[in-house]
VEXGU-771674 format. One record per residue (C-alpha): residue number from 1; residue in one letter; x, y, z. Coordinates in Angstrom, 1 decimal. Layout:
BEGIN
SITE;n;res;px;py;pz
SITE;NUM;A;X;Y;Z
...
// end
This chain:
BEGIN
SITE;n;res;px;py;pz
SITE;1;M;114.1;86.4;102.0
SITE;2;E;114.8;89.7;100.2
SITE;3;A;114.9;88.1;96.8
SITE;4;K;111.6;86.3;97.5
SITE;5;I;109.9;89.5;98.5
SITE;6;M;111.2;91.4;95.5
SITE;7;A;109.8;88.5;93.3
SITE;8;I;106.5;88.8;95.0
SITE;9;L;106.5;92.7;94.4
SITE;10;N;107.6;92.2;90.8
SITE;11;D;104.6;90.0;90.3
SITE;12;I;102.1;92.2;92.0
SITE;13;C;103.4;95.4;90.5
SITE;14;G;103.6;93.8;86.9
SITE;15;V;107.2;94.7;86.3
SITE;16;E;110.2;92.6;85.2
SITE;17;E;112.8;91.3;87.6
SITE;18;G;115.2;94.1;88.5
SITE;19;A;112.8;96.9;87.5
SITE;20;L;112.1;98.0;91.1
SITE;21;D;114.4;100.1;93.0
SITE;22;A;114.6;99.3;96.8
SITE;23;N;113.7;102.9;97.6
SITE;24;L;111.0;103.5;95.0
SITE;25;D;107.7;104.7;96.5
SITE;26;L;105.3;102.1;95.1
SITE;27;F;102.2;104.1;95.9
SITE;28;E;103.5;107.3;94.3
SITE;29;A;104.7;105.4;91.2
SITE;30;G;101.2;103.9;90.8
SITE;31;L;102.5;100.4;91.0
SITE;32;I;100.5;99.2;94.0
SITE;33;D;97.1;100.1;95.6
SITE;34;S;95.0;98.8;98.4
SITE;35;F;94.2;95.7;96.5
SITE;36;G;97.9;95.2;95.9
SITE;37;V;98.6;95.6;99.5
SITE;38;V;96.2;92.8;100.3
SITE;39;Q;97.7;90.6;97.7
SITE;40;L;101.2;91.3;99.1
SITE;41;L;100.2;90.4;102.6
SITE;42;V;98.5;87.2;101.5
SITE;43;E;101.7;86.3;99.6
SITE;44;L;104.0;87.1;102.4
SITE;45;E;102.1;84.9;104.7
SITE;46;E;101.7;82.0;102.2
SITE;47;Q;105.3;82.0;100.9
SITE;48;L;107.3;83.2;103.8
SITE;49;G;105.1;82.6;106.8
SITE;50;V;105.2;86.3;107.6
SITE;51;S;101.9;87.6;109.1
SITE;52;L;101.3;91.3;109.2
SITE;53;D;98.0;92.9;110.4
SITE;54;I;96.6;95.1;107.7
SITE;55;E;94.7;97.1;110.3
SITE;56;E;97.9;98.1;112.0
SITE;57;L;100.0;99.0;109.0
SITE;58;R;100.5;102.6;107.9
SITE;59;R;101.1;103.3;104.2
SITE;60;E;104.4;104.8;105.1
SITE;61;E;105.6;101.5;106.6
SITE;62;I;105.1;99.6;103.3
SITE;63;A;105.8;102.4;100.7
SITE;64;T;109.1;101.1;99.4
SITE;65;P;110.5;97.5;98.8
SITE;66;A;113.2;98.2;101.3
SITE;67;K;110.6;99.1;104.0
SITE;68;I;108.6;96.0;103.2
SITE;69;I;111.7;93.7;103.5
SITE;70;L;112.7;95.5;106.8
SITE;71;L;109.1;95.0;108.1
SITE;72;A;108.9;91.4;107.1
SITE;73;G;112.2;90.7;108.7
SITE;74;Q;111.0;92.1;112.0
SITE;75;A;107.8;90.1;111.8
SITE;76;L;109.7;86.7;111.6
// end
């Protein structure tokens, strides 16, 4: 699941595989915005069956790839 989420993030952020550090703040780095978050949630649901409610998410919970992976794992 981790590799799949990283692939989704690479695609959304427009970076090469391996370019994202697990603890990089995607918002501060300017790699993801609110539209990117919506794309992320759609892809997580379509590709992994992970459903996260955008209205209940806080930016801090999805700021880094590591946090996204942890949250997705908890939602399974």
